[in-house]
VOZAMI-528816 format. One line per 4 residues: number of its first residue (from 0); their letters; for each residue x, y, z of C-alpha. Coordinates in nm, 3 decimals, m for minus. Layout:
residues N
NUM> a> X,Y,Z  ...;
***
This chain:
residues 561
0> mhhn> 6.262,10.681,5.279  6.160,10.612,5.641  5.818,10.455,5.691  5.613,10.475,6.010;
4> vfae> 5.539,10.105,6.060  5.299,10.168,6.350  5.087,10.414,6.147  5.093,10.183,5.845;
8> lsii> 4.982,9.880,6.045  4.716,10.086,6.225  4.564,10.197,5.894  4.568,9.840,5.762;
12> iaia> 4.396,9.706,6.077  4.137,9.987,6.059  4.057,9.892,5.698  4.046,9.524,5.797;
16> tgis> 3.799,9.607,6.076  3.570,9.793,5.836  3.573,9.515,5.578  3.524,9.250,5.849;
20> lvmr> 3.217,9.441,5.969  3.074,9.428,5.618  3.149,9.053,5.598  2.977,9.002,5.934;
24> llrq> 2.668,9.190,5.814  2.669,8.976,5.498  2.733,8.663,5.709  3.041,8.571,5.507;
28> plii> 3.367,8.410,5.634  3.601,8.670,5.782  3.899,8.503,5.613  3.765,8.625,5.279;
32> ghii> 3.742,8.977,5.423  4.103,8.965,5.539  4.226,8.858,5.195  4.017,9.135,5.034;
36> tgii> 4.181,9.378,5.278  4.520,9.256,5.155  4.420,9.319,4.794  4.298,9.672,4.879;
40> vgps> 4.609,9.773,5.075  4.844,9.592,4.834  4.996,9.702,4.504  4.684,9.613,4.305;
44> vfhl> 4.478,9.898,4.457  4.608,10.156,4.709  4.962,10.023,4.763  4.958,10.113,5.134;
48> vqsa> 5.199,9.838,5.236  5.546,9.992,5.234  5.695,9.784,5.518  5.638,9.444,5.358;
52> etie> 5.912,9.273,5.562  5.757,9.381,5.893  5.414,9.260,5.782  5.573,8.929,5.678;
56> vfan> 5.731,8.888,6.023  5.391,8.945,6.187  5.239,8.691,5.948  5.504,8.433,6.044;
60> igia> 5.427,8.489,6.412  5.061,8.413,6.337  5.156,8.094,6.152  5.379,7.979,6.438;
64> lllf> 5.112,8.047,6.703  4.838,7.873,6.505  5.040,7.558,6.447  5.179,7.553,6.802;
68> iigl> 4.824,7.561,6.944  4.711,7.289,6.702  5.012,7.081,6.810  4.914,7.119,7.176;
72> glnp> 4.586,6.945,7.096  4.753,6.657,6.911  4.846,6.386,7.156  5.110,6.155,7.001;
76> kvvk> 4.848,5.877,7.016  4.680,6.052,6.721  4.969,5.944,6.498  4.890,5.581,6.576;
80> evgk> 4.518,5.640,6.521  4.537,5.806,6.177  4.898,5.747,6.066  4.817,5.482,5.805;
84> vagl> 4.530,5.662,5.635  4.707,6.000,5.649  5.028,5.858,5.504  4.866,5.665,5.219;
88> tgil> 4.613,5.934,5.135  4.868,6.216,5.156  5.127,6.053,4.929  4.878,5.915,4.674;
92> qvaa> 4.682,6.242,4.659  4.994,6.451,4.597  5.116,6.207,4.329  4.780,6.183,4.149;
96> tagf> 4.705,6.556,4.162  5.056,6.654,4.053  5.046,6.406,3.764  4.709,6.532,3.644;
100> awgg> 4.813,6.898,3.675  5.144,6.832,3.493  4.954,6.684,3.201  4.718,6.982,3.202;
104> giil> 5.013,7.222,3.194  5.164,7.043,2.892  4.828,7.059,2.709  4.813,7.438,2.771;
108> gmsk> 5.157,7.482,2.615  5.371,7.520,2.926  5.728,7.391,2.919  5.808,7.070,3.109;
112> tesa> 5.976,7.272,3.384  5.684,7.514,3.420  5.438,7.224,3.412  5.633,7.061,3.696;
116> ffav> 5.617,7.378,3.905  5.246,7.416,3.824  5.187,7.053,3.926  5.362,7.092,4.262;
120> aiaf> 5.175,7.417,4.333  4.838,7.251,4.269  4.918,6.932,4.465  4.957,7.089,4.812;
124> ssti> 4.680,7.225,5.036  4.695,7.518,5.277  4.795,7.418,5.629  4.703,7.761,5.765;
128> iilk> 4.359,7.788,5.605  4.254,7.436,5.699  4.377,7.452,6.058  4.225,7.796,6.115;
132> llsd> 3.882,7.688,5.991  3.893,7.353,6.172  3.989,7.538,6.489  3.706,7.788,6.443;
136> kkeq> 3.460,7.499,6.404  3.614,7.317,6.705  3.655,7.009,6.484  4.032,6.961,6.481;
140> nrly> 3.986,6.665,6.719  3.714,6.500,6.512  3.827,6.195,6.315  3.821,6.379,5.982;
144> gkia> 4.006,6.670,6.142  4.281,6.440,6.268  4.313,6.277,5.925  4.324,6.617,5.752;
148> igil> 4.600,6.734,5.989  4.788,6.408,5.927  4.768,6.458,5.550  4.893,6.815,5.593;
152> liqd> 5.193,6.684,5.789  5.276,6.446,5.504  5.238,6.732,5.257  5.467,6.954,5.466;
156> vlat> 5.739,6.689,5.455  5.701,6.651,5.076  5.694,7.031,5.039  6.022,7.058,5.232;
160> iall> 6.180,6.808,4.992  6.043,6.999,4.689  6.176,7.327,4.827  6.514,7.169,4.897;
164> fvts> 6.521,7.043,4.538  6.460,7.391,4.395  6.711,7.567,4.618  6.974,7.306,4.535;
168> rssg> 6.948,7.390,4.163  7.165,7.697,4.221  7.429,7.496,4.410  7.488,7.206,4.178;
172> gfsa> 7.193,6.971,4.212  6.994,6.754,4.453  7.108,6.422,4.594  6.977,6.142,4.816;
176> gqll> 7.258,6.232,5.054  7.103,6.576,5.114  6.770,6.413,5.193  6.936,6.173,5.438;
180> ylai> 7.121,6.463,5.597  6.791,6.649,5.640  6.631,6.343,5.804  6.924,6.305,6.047;
184> kgsi> 6.904,6.676,6.140  6.531,6.638,6.202  6.586,6.340,6.431  6.858,6.522,6.625;
188> ivtp> 6.618,6.810,6.696  6.298,6.611,6.759  6.439,6.346,6.998  6.561,6.587,7.273;
192> lfii> 6.241,6.792,7.240  6.021,6.494,7.320  6.250,6.374,7.599  6.236,6.717,7.764;
196> gnkv> 5.862,6.753,7.698  5.772,6.411,7.841  6.036,6.355,8.111  6.174,6.689,8.235;
200> ipkl> 5.888,6.940,8.209  5.632,6.719,8.396  5.865,6.733,8.699  5.869,7.113,8.677;
204> qkli> 5.497,7.164,8.616  5.434,7.320,8.960  5.705,7.576,8.893  5.585,7.646,8.538;
208> agsq> 5.208,7.643,8.591  5.221,7.809,8.935  5.245,8.152,8.771  5.009,8.227,8.482;
212> eflf> 5.243,8.500,8.357  5.538,8.261,8.349  5.328,7.986,8.189  5.238,8.229,7.908;
216> lfai> 5.601,8.331,7.860  5.724,7.970,7.873  5.474,7.867,7.603  5.578,8.147,7.366;
220> gwgf> 5.948,8.079,7.427  5.911,7.706,7.368  5.695,7.744,7.056  5.892,8.023,6.887;
224> gtaa> 6.229,7.880,6.989  6.150,7.540,6.841  6.009,7.694,6.522  6.323,7.905,6.478;
228> lfel> 6.545,7.601,6.543  6.366,7.403,6.272  6.393,7.692,6.028  6.768,7.719,6.088;
232> agfs> 6.797,7.344,6.026  6.639,7.376,5.681  6.278,7.292,5.768  5.976,7.523,5.769;
236> ieig> 5.845,7.734,6.058  5.517,7.543,6.028  5.675,7.203,6.098  5.879,7.344,6.388;
240> alva> 5.581,7.510,6.559  5.363,7.201,6.517  5.632,6.972,6.663  5.676,7.217,6.953;
244> gisl> 5.309,7.184,7.037  5.299,6.805,7.000  5.600,6.769,7.232  5.396,6.934,7.511;
248> aslp> 5.059,6.776,7.420  5.054,6.525,7.706  5.103,6.786,7.981  4.805,6.878,8.205;
252> ftqe> 4.825,7.255,8.146  4.816,7.253,7.764  4.451,7.364,7.761  4.541,7.669,7.968;
256> isar> 4.833,7.753,7.736  4.602,7.727,7.434  4.341,7.951,7.592  4.596,8.222,7.676;
260> lrpl> 4.764,8.217,7.335  4.447,8.226,7.122  4.383,8.604,7.136  4.745,8.665,7.034;
264> rdff> 4.712,8.407,6.756  4.391,8.562,6.624  4.554,8.903,6.578  4.867,8.781,6.403;
268> iivf> 4.683,8.532,6.182  4.468,8.819,6.054  4.791,8.990,5.947  4.891,8.668,5.768;
272> fial> 4.574,8.666,5.557  4.617,9.036,5.479  4.978,8.968,5.372  4.847,8.686,5.151;
276> gtri> 4.606,8.928,4.983  4.881,9.181,4.909  5.055,8.925,4.686  4.761,8.896,4.451;
280> gfdn> 4.778,9.093,4.126  4.547,9.121,3.827  4.793,9.193,3.545  4.742,9.013,3.213;
284> lqal> 4.444,8.829,3.362  4.263,8.747,3.036  4.560,8.566,2.879  4.609,8.358,3.194;
288> lpai> 4.242,8.265,3.231  4.257,7.909,3.077  4.535,7.801,3.314  4.360,7.964,3.612;
292> imgc> 4.032,7.786,3.534  4.204,7.450,3.486  4.401,7.491,3.810  4.085,7.576,4.004;
296> viti> 3.895,7.277,3.859  4.176,7.036,3.950  4.206,7.183,4.300  3.836,7.205,4.385;
300> ffkp> 3.709,6.889,4.214  3.986,6.646,4.119  4.190,6.668,4.440  3.891,6.598,4.672;
304> lvil> 3.778,6.319,4.436  4.115,6.146,4.479  4.090,6.172,4.859  3.730,6.045,4.857;
308> timg> 3.832,5.743,4.650  4.137,5.653,4.860  3.958,5.688,5.194  3.661,5.494,5.061;
312> llsy> 3.893,5.208,4.965  4.041,5.225,5.317  3.690,5.165,5.455  3.615,5.508,5.601;
316> tkrt> 3.258,5.635,5.611  3.138,5.865,5.336  3.091,6.148,5.588  3.448,6.125,5.718;
320> sfkt> 3.587,6.090,5.365  3.379,6.379,5.231  3.466,6.623,5.508  3.835,6.537,5.483;
324> avsm> 3.823,6.578,5.104  3.651,6.917,5.091  3.888,7.056,5.352  4.175,7.005,5.103;
328> aqis> 4.015,7.196,4.814  4.262,7.486,4.797  4.628,7.540,4.717  4.889,7.619,4.978;
332> efsl> 5.068,7.936,5.077  5.373,7.717,5.013  5.266,7.702,4.647  5.316,8.077,4.616;
336> vfvi> 5.658,8.064,4.784  5.761,7.770,4.567  5.664,7.935,4.236  5.810,8.274,4.334;
340> lgnr> 6.139,8.102,4.423  6.139,7.929,4.083  6.074,8.263,3.916  6.367,8.427,4.095;
344> qglv> 6.596,8.149,3.973  6.473,8.196,3.615  6.303,7.856,3.599  5.947,7.984,3.546;
348> sddl> 5.788,8.297,3.398  5.606,8.585,3.567  5.286,8.449,3.412  5.302,8.133,3.624;
352> vgit> 5.337,8.348,3.937  5.022,8.535,3.833  4.837,8.210,3.760  4.931,8.062,4.097;
356> tmia> 4.828,8.373,4.295  4.487,8.387,4.127  4.428,8.015,4.185  4.525,8.069,4.549;
360> liti> 4.273,8.352,4.593  3.987,8.168,4.422  4.041,7.828,4.584  4.101,7.965,4.932;
364> aisa> 3.779,8.168,4.908  3.574,7.872,4.781  3.726,7.621,5.024  3.640,7.849,5.317;
368> ylii> 3.272,7.806,5.227  3.317,7.432,5.162  3.468,7.376,5.508  3.220,7.598,5.694;
372> ysdk> 2.916,7.442,5.525  3.056,7.089,5.485  2.776,6.929,5.690  2.504,7.088,5.475;
376> lftm> 2.690,6.994,5.157  2.722,6.637,5.279  2.348,6.614,5.345  2.277,6.745,4.995;
380> seef> 2.511,6.495,4.826  2.485,6.198,5.064  2.309,5.968,4.817  2.571,6.027,4.547;
384> lsmf> 2.856,5.975,4.797  2.742,5.620,4.877  2.949,5.498,4.580  3.264,5.596,4.775;
388> errk> 3.170,5.395,5.085  3.239,5.027,5.140  3.002,4.805,5.336  3.240,4.767,5.628;
392> thfe> 3.356,5.108,5.752  3.554,5.275,6.031  3.289,5.462,6.225  3.395,5.776,6.401;
396> hesk> 3.390,5.773,6.776  3.299,6.116,6.904  3.626,6.265,7.017  3.484,6.556,7.209;
400> hhyd> 3.456,6.456,7.573  3.103,6.420,7.701  3.061,6.434,8.077  2.731,6.395,8.261;
404> lvlf> 2.873,6.549,8.577  3.110,6.847,8.603  3.276,6.970,8.923  3.442,7.313,8.940;
408> gyrk> 3.701,7.325,9.219  3.824,7.023,9.413  3.987,7.166,9.726  3.670,7.252,9.922;
412> gghe> 3.453,6.942,9.948  3.551,6.799,9.612  3.647,6.460,9.748  3.293,6.399,9.879;
416> finv> 3.139,6.495,9.545  3.375,6.259,9.359  3.264,5.973,9.586  2.902,6.053,9.501;
420> fksm> 2.981,6.075,9.130  3.156,5.737,9.137  2.858,5.575,9.307  2.631,5.712,9.032;
424> kkry> 2.846,5.541,8.765  2.833,5.836,8.527  3.116,6.015,8.345  3.253,6.311,8.537;
428> vvid> 3.532,6.567,8.515  3.693,6.811,8.757  3.792,7.159,8.639  4.054,7.328,8.857;
432> ydpe> 4.310,7.608,8.833  4.554,7.488,9.102  4.860,7.289,8.981  4.883,7.111,9.318;
436> iidv> 4.523,6.992,9.286  4.595,6.878,8.930  4.875,6.660,9.071  4.631,6.507,9.320;
440> lenr> 4.371,6.439,9.049  4.633,6.288,8.821  4.761,6.057,9.095  4.406,5.947,9.174;
444> kidy> 4.334,5.897,8.802  4.042,6.138,8.805  3.952,6.305,8.474  4.038,6.674,8.491;
448> lygd> 4.078,6.991,8.287  4.327,7.254,8.399  4.213,7.612,8.354  3.991,7.904,8.443;
452> amdi> 3.619,7.844,8.501  3.547,8.163,8.303  3.735,8.043,7.992  3.463,7.986,7.731;
456> elle> 3.675,7.757,7.514  3.766,7.541,7.813  3.396,7.505,7.896  3.323,7.407,7.537;
460> eagl> 3.594,7.141,7.561  3.426,7.008,7.878  3.095,6.977,7.689  2.909,7.188,7.943;
464> dkak> 2.615,7.220,7.704  2.540,6.847,7.744  2.612,6.797,8.116  2.326,6.693,8.343;
468> livs> 2.476,6.824,8.667  2.723,7.108,8.729  2.862,7.165,9.078  3.082,7.460,9.171;
472> titd> 3.264,7.470,9.504  3.440,7.790,9.389  3.399,8.067,9.646  3.433,8.357,9.400;
476> hetn> 3.083,8.498,9.357  3.148,8.659,9.017  3.266,8.326,8.875  2.952,8.151,8.998;
480> kflv> 2.734,8.426,8.851  2.913,8.381,8.519  2.856,8.004,8.527  2.486,8.018,8.609;
484> hlls> 2.427,8.288,8.345  2.612,8.085,8.080  2.436,7.760,8.170  2.093,7.924,8.160;
488> einp> 2.166,8.000,7.793  2.345,7.688,7.668  2.200,7.417,7.896  1.884,7.534,8.076;
492> gavi> 1.784,7.177,8.165  2.095,7.108,8.373  2.098,7.093,8.752  2.326,7.373,8.878;
496> ilhg> 2.468,7.364,9.231  2.680,7.662,9.338  2.861,7.797,9.644  2.744,8.106,9.830;
500> envh> 2.918,8.282,10.120  2.603,8.441,10.257  2.227,8.483,10.213  2.265,8.778,9.979;
504> qase> 2.483,8.575,9.737  2.253,8.273,9.763  1.945,8.484,9.685  2.115,8.642,9.384;
508> lyem> 2.223,8.303,9.245  1.876,8.158,9.299  1.727,8.454,9.116  1.963,8.390,8.821;
512> gasy> 1.853,8.025,8.794  2.068,7.817,9.032  1.908,7.486,9.130  2.069,7.488,9.473;
516> viip> 2.318,7.707,9.657  2.552,7.562,9.919  2.596,7.791,10.218  2.868,7.643,10.442;
520> hyig> 2.675,7.712,10.766  2.362,7.549,10.632  2.466,7.236,10.455  2.789,7.045,10.402;
524> seki> 2.917,6.854,10.107  2.797,6.523,10.250  2.435,6.639,10.268  2.436,6.785,9.917;
528> gtli> 2.582,6.455,9.794  2.284,6.269,9.943  2.053,6.525,9.782  2.204,6.458,9.438;
532> kksh> 2.154,6.084,9.470  1.793,6.116,9.587  1.699,6.355,9.306  1.810,6.115,9.028;
536> lrks> 1.927,6.435,8.849  1.567,6.547,8.794  1.545,6.925,8.803  1.188,6.909,8.935;
540> efkk> 1.318,6.748,9.255  1.556,7.037,9.305  1.267,7.281,9.289  1.130,7.123,9.606;
544> frek> 1.466,7.153,9.783  1.497,7.507,9.653  1.160,7.620,9.797  1.241,7.459,10.129;
548> hlay> 1.581,7.629,10.137  1.440,7.970,10.044  1.177,7.942,10.318  1.448,7.851,10.568;
552> leth> 1.663,8.148,10.464  1.372,8.392,10.490  1.283,8.280,10.843  1.634,8.241,10.983;
556> fspv> 1.846,8.506,10.812  1.825,8.870,10.715  1.990,8.979,10.384  2.347,9.106,10.414;
560> e> 2.405,9.426,10.217;
***
């Protein structure tokens, strides 16, 4: 029977929108709403999903986009920063959790094989859930976020080995030679990727970043192509997409790529969570309840406890250890794939598939709340957590850039402003959209961000809410209106200097809250630089300049309609 995939997907998205609205009204995480949507449209309720393969493809696109964007934000230096703690914690946590879960399975009467599958399913955490929530909170570059991502990478490698072990059962067994072969294949793929990403692409950045349309297409081609290559080589899509992002992480236009891919990612990742919900069934629930409860307890309490203990012994602060630990309190989407594969090969029963899917639903839902409210939970349990902290600890250095001075646009008068900024001995950054300017800034070793001044996420990355002075030499009036409106909401105490082409634009910007408006025929960059230094960044001083400027405009110019 032919199914109309477009109509089917449209109905699913419509239902997802309605449920998401309810979740918004109830102030609950939207991820939970998406999984509930999957349950409703899946076989457990209305059975609306007839084109499961198409939905699965969409879900895989979402996974690839999410991990590619995360990879773009992971400079290879991160590996050096958190490699030791991520490696030790990841391996020890998987071993301890799997051992504990295996014992629990034996106690509940599972066979040794089923207990082994149960143990592996419980041991791994969800890459997609954790990265999505860290990304939503803008904390993937915090120390705990980096460690969590590092642990997930270790888990992904171990998961690949576990999957290889299961698939090899049907072809005569698993050997160390297969593992070595897999490692060699990985090296053959990764080495050229990083050579191209770090040596070839930087020389072509004007060509690539000169067209926003081509930059978008290049990013998708690179990310999807690498993910597909890894999948063909016997790895997972997740590892391939993440490596694709990391290989480009040192390029100046990665922030712009991330910003352009995020809307696409958000749509497809919603489909992933819906697809996850469709797998969840409620058959024979009562008989499976003891195993479900035990699995949830191990996942939500024992697994984070192991991570807390290990990181405490490695001298990390209780806050960093706690936030890393609670982020891992769920089982992975890999767990479902792993158990289903074992079921298809006759190694485990249908009951274990049901147990795993219910544990996935419950732990993913609970962990979403744990991650979102981790700061409040830490405050509530801080006294108890002191037992996991050693006297000498690794304190987190705030990874989000904090700049006192922000300059939008470098081409028109930017050089003079940079000289002023340097003389003030405060941290500054230039935000520009021109690849040629980015080359200039890079050669002069000036901190910069490449992207659009109206990109909210880029502005968050620049820390605009904490800046003391924002200068825009951009001539586009709508962009300047957007900036002054945004700053009046998120940073009303900042000094805001903007560009105006005429009296009418200057008057409008002043009315919206600009501290000073540069009109080329009235004042040059050199004079405004002197003004900045004399004001000592006090907004009250700018009020005096503002009144003087307004009086001058009223007596010398008539408004231009």
